[in-house]
Every structure is written in structure tokens, then in C-alpha cells.
N, C-alpha and C positions, 0 to 999 in steps of 0.2 A: 505518692509517689518511688516507686525504686525504681532504683535506672536498668534494671533488671529489662521489666515493665516499659518505660522511658523507649530503651532499644529495641523491644518486641513489639512498639506499636509503629515506631520506626519501618526498619524491615516490613511492618505488615502489610505501613503504608505506602510503602516502593512495590514492592512486590506485587497489587494490585495493581500503579498504573502501570507497570510493566505487562500484566498481564492485558487490559485494554487498551496497547500499543499493541501486544503481538496481534490477538482480534483484531484489530479494523486497519488490520498489514492483509492476516487472510481475510479480509471476507471481500478487500479490494481486488487481493488476486483473484478467491470465488467468481465476485462479478467479475474481474474483464474476463472469465473469461466464461464463461456462461454468455456473459455478451455476447463478447466475439465467435463462439465458436456458437452456438445457440440462434441468438437472433441477428446473429450477418449471418449464418453461413459459412462460417471458416472451420478450419482446425485450432480446436480451443488450448491446444497444446503452441500455437502462433503468435498466442499473446507474449511470449517472453522471447522472439523476436527482436534484434533490437531496428534492421525496418520496419517493422510495426510499430514501434513510437513514435521512429522518427516520422513515417506519417501520420500518425494521430497529432501530435505536436504540431503539423505543418498548419494544419488548419487555424492554429494557434496562434502562429508567428510571422512578421510580417517577412516577403522575403526584402530581402538589401538589393540594392543596385549599388555598384559598382563600380564608379567611373577611371 
């Protein structure tokens, strides 16, 4: 293999990985908007507000007791 061919294969591989990451992020955003807006009867764009995520993460975290 020539050096150009190896570089082309590496660049192609990196671009494929980046494409997969972007598609996963896009699917997450669209899914959150559909889940919050359509299924949850809320505003789909409210999913981008900080208060929404604080509320969601509060279900998964234990409250800490401060003495």
C-alpha cells in the first residue's frame, strides 16, 4: 500500500466514527424532544432548558443529607 492510500483509509475511518457520534447525538436530541413533547404533553423545546434536566436527574440521584 502506498502512503496516500493508508492516510486515506485513516481519514475515512475517523470520518465514519465522527458521523456515527453525530448521528447518535442527533437521535438522542430528537428522541428527547419527541418523548418530552409528544408523549409527555409538554413543549418539545423545553427539553433544552436546564431546569428540565435537573428535574430528570433528580430521579436518579439520592438526596444528600447535610448535618
